[in-house]
C-alpha positions in Angstrom: 2.6 10.2 -0.7 6.2 9.2 -0.1 6.9 5.5 0.4 10.5 4.6 1.5 12.0 1.5 0.1 14.5 0.7 3.0 16.0 1.8 6.2 18.8 4.1 4.8 18.6 8.0 4.7 17.2 9.6 1.8 16.7 13.2 0.6 13.4 14.5 -1.1 13.4 17.4 -3.4 10.0 18.5 -4.7 9.3 20.9 -7.4 6.0 21.8 -9.1 3.9 24.4 -10.8 0.5 22.9 -11.7 -1.4 25.8 -10.4 -2.1 28.6 -12.9 -0.5 26.6 -15.7 -1.6 27.3 -19.0 -1.5 25.0 -22.1 -0.7 21.3 -21.9 1.6 20.2 -19.0 0.8 16.5 -18.8 -1.4 14.5 -16.7 -2.0 12.4 -13.7 -1.0 8.9 -14.9 -2.1 5.7 -13.6 0.9 4.2 -11.9 0.6 0.7 -10.1 3.0 1.4 -7.2 1.1 4.4 -6.3 -2.2 2.7 -6.4 -1.1 0.0 -4.1 -0.1 2.7 -1.7 -3.6 4.5 -2.0 -2.0 7.6 -3.7 -2.6 6.9 -7.6 -5.3 7.5 -10.1 -7.5 4.7 -11.4 -7.8 6.4 -14.7 -5.3 8.9 -16.4 -6.8 12.6 -16.2 -5.3 15.9 -16.9 -8.0 17.6 -14.4 -7.1 17.9 -10.8 -10.5 17.8 -9.6 -10.8 14.4 -11.0 -7.5 13.0 -9.7 -8.3 14.2 -6.2 -12.0 13.7 -6.0 -11.6 10.7 -3.7 -9.5 12.5 -1.3 -10.7 14.7 1.7 -9.8 18.3 1.3 -6.6 18.9 3.2 -6.4 21.5 5.9 -3.5 23.1 7.9 -2.7 20.8 11.0 -0.5 22.0 13.8 2.5 20.1 14.9 1.8 17.9 17.9 4.9 16.8 20.2 5.2 13.0 19.1 3.2 13.4 16.0 6.0 13.0 13.5 9.0 10.6 14.1 
């Protein structure tokens, strides 16, 4: 989830590589701001299944005119 903090322009760059990761890479950490927006974990974990357990499985959705601003 991305939450804006104003009305000015912004740039978002996302880079990730958790899939097929071997060894210790870090964790899903508790973050109060993320929790306030429904995007955080309530307890730190290194398991993606635990971190995403409360969310429904995502599925591809076609763009519909007017769906995005």
